[in-house]
N, C-alpha and C positions, 0 to 999 in steps of 0.2 A: 413742705412745711405745713404742719397741722394746726398751728395756732398763731394768729397775728401778734398777740401781745408779748411774745417771748422776748423780743429785743427791748420793748418799752419798759418792761419791769426792771431791767437792769439800768437802762438809761435814766429813768426817774429816780431810782434808788441811789444811784451813784453820781448822777449829774454828769454823765460822760457820753460821748458819741462812740461809734464803733472805732476801735483803735487796733493798731498792730504794734505791739511793744514787747520788750523782754530784756533779759540780761544779755549783755554782749557775749555772743558765742564765739568760740575759737574756730578756725578753719576746720573743714571736715576731716582732714587728715589728723589734725591734733585731737579732735574730739574722739576719734576712734581709739586713741590710746588712753583716754581718761574715762572716768565714770560720770555719766551725765544723764539727767532726767529731763525729758522734753515734754512740756506740758502745753496742751491746747485747752483754753478755758475762757471763762467770762471774767471781766474785771471784778475784783473783790474776792476772788476765790483762791488767789495765790499771793497773799500779802507778805511783806517782809516779816511781820510778826510771827509767822509760822514757816515761811520759806527759809529764813536764816537759821533757826534752830535745826531744821531738817538738814541743811547743808553741813552744819557743824557736826551733827550726829552721824552722818553718813560719809562725809568727805566727798560728796558728789557736787558737781556743778549742776546748775538748774537753768534751763532756757525756757522762757515763757512766751507763748504766742496768744494774744487775746483776740477773740472773735467778736463780730458785730451782730451775727444772726445765726439761727440754727441751720439755715441753708448754707451759709458760708462755711460753717464748721464741717458740715457733711461733705461739702465739695473738697475741702482740704484733706479730709480723711480718705475720701474716695479716690482722689487724684493720685495718692501714693499707696493705695491699698493698706493704709494705716502705718506705713513704714516711716513716716516723718515724725511721728509722735509716740510717746510711751503711755501717757495717761491723758484722758479727756473727761470733761464734765458736760453732761447734757441731761435733759429731762425725760420723764417716763414716756412721752409720746414718740420719742425718737428711737427707742430700743429695737422696734421691729425691723426698721430698715437697716440699722447697723448690724444686727444679727443676721438678717437675710443676706446682707452684702458681705458677710464674713470679715467685717472690719474691726470687730472686738472679740475678746476671748473670755471664757469663764474665769471667775476669780476663785482662788483657793482661800476660802474664808478662814481656814485653819492657820493661815499665815498672816492674818490681820487680827492681832491680839486685842486691839482696842474696839473691835466689833462688839464686844461686851458692853461698851458704853452707849450703844444705840438705844434710844428710848423706845418703849413698847410699840407706839403707833407706827414706827418705821422699820420694825424688825421683819415684817412679812409684807412685801410689796410684789404683787403678781406680775406687774409689767416688767420687772427686771430679772425674771427667771424664765427659763425654757428648758424643758426636758430635765427637770430637777437640778439644773445648773444655774448658778447665780452670776449674772453679768454686770451688775452694778452695785454700788454701795451708797445709800442715801446720805446727802451732805447738807443741802440747803433747800428751803421751801417757802412758799407763800400762796396766796389765794386771790380769787376775784370775788370779793365779798359784796354784800349789799351795803352801800353807804347811804346814810340818812342824816337829816338835820335833827339833832337831839332836842332842839327847842320845840320842834313840831311833834316829836315822838319822845316824850319823857321815858317811855318804856320801849326798848328796842323791838322793831318788827321781827317776828319769829318765823315768817313765811315769805317766800318770793311772791306769793299771791298778792301782796300789797302793791306790787308793780303792775297789777292788772285791775286795781281798784279804781273805778270811775271817779271817786271823790278826789283823786289826786291827778286827774287829767291835766295835761300840759304843765305839770309840776315835776316831771320825771324825765330822765335821759338814760339811754342805754348804748352799749357798745355797738359800733358798726362793724361786726365781726361774725362771719358765717358760722364757723365751728363753735365758738363759745356761746353764741346766741342760741344755737340749736341744742347744745348740751344743757343750757339753762332751762329752756322750755321742757326738755325731756326729763330733767330732774323734777320740775314742778308737776309734770304729769305722772310722776311716779314710775317711769320706765326703769327697770333694773339695770339695763346696760345702755347708758346714754351715749356711748361711743359706738354702738352697734345697733342701729335701728332698722326695723322692717319697713317695707313700703307703707303699710298702714300707719305705723308710728310716725314716719316722716310726714304723712298727710296731717295727722293730728298736731304735730309740732308746728307745721306751717300755719294751720288755722289759729293756733294759740298765739303765734308771733304776730299774725295779722291783727288779731284781736288787741294785742298790746300796742301795736304801731299807732292805732287810732288815739291812744291815750298819751303817747309820748310827745314832749316838746320837740325833740329831734333825736337823731343818733349822733354820736361823736366818734372821732377816729383816732384821737391822740390823748395822751395823759394831760397835757397842758390845756387842750381844748375842753376836755371834760371838766376840769377844775374851774376854768374860766366861765363856762356856761352855767355851772352849778352856782357859783358865787354871784355872778352878775345878774342872774335871773331869780335869785333867792329860791332855788329849787328845794325839794324835800327828799327826793329819792334818786339813786343812781345805781345801775349795774356797773360796778367799778372795774378798773384795770388792776387794782391792787391796794394793799394797805397804805403805801406812801401817799395815796391821794387824800387820805384823811388828814395827814400832817400838812399837806399843801393847802387844803381848804381851811384848816385852822389858822394858817399863816395869813389867810385873806379875811380872817375875822368870822368865819363860819363855825358854828357850834356843831362840827361834824363828828360822826362816830360810825362804827361799822358793826354789822351783824352777820353771823353765819347761820342762815335760816335752817329750820328743821329738815328741809329737803336736801341739805348739804350745799356746798358751794364748790366751784371748780378750783382744783388745787394743782400747782406745779411743784414738782419735786426733782431737783437736780441731783445727779449721782456721779460719783467718780467711776470710770471704767478703765480697763487696760486695753490698749490697742492691740490688734492682731499682729502688728509689726513691731511691738515693743522690743527694744534691744536688750533690756535688763528687767525681766519680770520681777525679780526679787526686789529691785530698787523701786519699781512701781508699787509693789505691795507695801513697801516701807513708807512711801508717800501717802498712800491711802490710810495706812495705820496712823501716821502723824496727823492727818486731817481729822481723825476721829478722836483725838485728844480732847477732853472736855474744855481745856483752855482755849482751843481753837473754836469750838462751838460757842463759847462765851463771847469771844471777839467777833465772830461772824454776826451775832445778834446785836451786841451792844455797840459795835463800831460801824457795822454795815447795814443794820436794820433788816437782816434776813432772819427767817426762822432757821434754827439749827436742829440737828438730829441727835445731839449727845448731851446737851445741858438744858434740862427742863426748866431750871430756875432762870436761866438767861432768857428763854422763850417767855416765861411768865413775866419777867421784868419789862418786856416790851409788848405784853398783852397777847402774845401768840401761843395760845394754849389749846388750839382747836384742830390740830393736825389729823385727829381721828374723825373729824366731821367734814372731810373734804373728799371730793370725787377726783382722784388724781388723773391728770391728762393721759389719754391713751391715743394710739393711732386710730382715727375713725375708719369706719367700714368703707367709705367712699367720699373722699374730700371734695372731689369735683361735683358730686351730687349735692353735697351740703352747700357749696357755693351757688349752685343753680337754684336750690330751694330758697336760699337767703335772698337772691336777686328777685325771685317771685314775690317774696314778702315785701321787699322794699318798693316793688313796682305796683303793689296792690292799692 
C-alpha cells in the first residue's frame, strides 16, 4: 500500500466503513450459463443510477463486491489471479504491482466509444500505460489540498511554503503519513519526480520536514481528528486529507476553504481496469463505456462529491477545476525507506 489516506477519502466522502455487498448472485453453475459482469470496486462507483441502465442495455446480470482498502482489493485479485472479477477500480499508485503481477490486461480503447468524452487533463496519464498499451480508464479523482481559514487569509495562500512560515507556528497541523508528507516536501523543494527521490533528495526532504515539525501544533492521523483539531483550536492551516474536510469544517462553523498551491498538490485518480481473468471482455468494455457517459460523470460529482473525468461543468459546479494542477499518485521508489525517513522526522 503506497498511501494511507486511500480508504479515508471514501469513508469520509460516503460516510461508510469497509463493506462487502452486492447484488444477489446465482449459484456458480447458473452463472456460467448467463451473461454476468463481476465488479470489484469502492462504494459510490457502481450506483443503481448507472448500473440499472447498463443491465437493461446489455441484458447482463451484475454482481458487485465493495472493498475497504487498496490492500484488500489487491489480495482479492491476487488470490484468484484475477479470475474472480471482470472489472476493477483502483488509483494510479497501484498500476505497477497489478501489471507486474499480470493481474490486469490492456484495454482496446477502440471499443470504448465514450472515451471521447474524457476531458483533456485526463486523456494522457503516464501511470496507466506501459509499452504503449493502456491499462486503465480514468473515472474519479480528488486531491490532498491546502486547507485554510479564509477569515485569516482573505486571499488564498498560493504556496505550500506558508506551512513553513514561523508566523503561523502552532497554528497548523499536517498529516501523519509517510508517503504523502515526503511527496509534499518534495513538491515544495521543486523536485521533478516526487515519487522517485535520490538519496540526496531524501536528505533534503527530511530536513525540510524536520524544519516544519517545529512549527506544527501536531500531526493528525484521521479525517475526523483533523477536523476536530482544526475547529477546536481555531487553527489557520492544514495539509488536508481531501476536499470533504472543507465541508466538515464549515459544518462546525469554520470559514474554511482550500487552495491548490503553485507547486501542485497530491492527487488521486481512480481508473477502471479489466481483470486478466475477465470472463467476458466485451461486456467489461461495455461497462467502462457506460461509466464514461457524461450523465454518469455528472452524478458522480453532484451526488457523490467526487471529481469526474467526463463532465467539466459538473466538476465546476462543485469547485473541482484543478485536475491539471495535481501530482497524481505513483508507486514510490522505496516505500519502506519513506517510512523510515518519516519516523526519523517524527523522532527529531
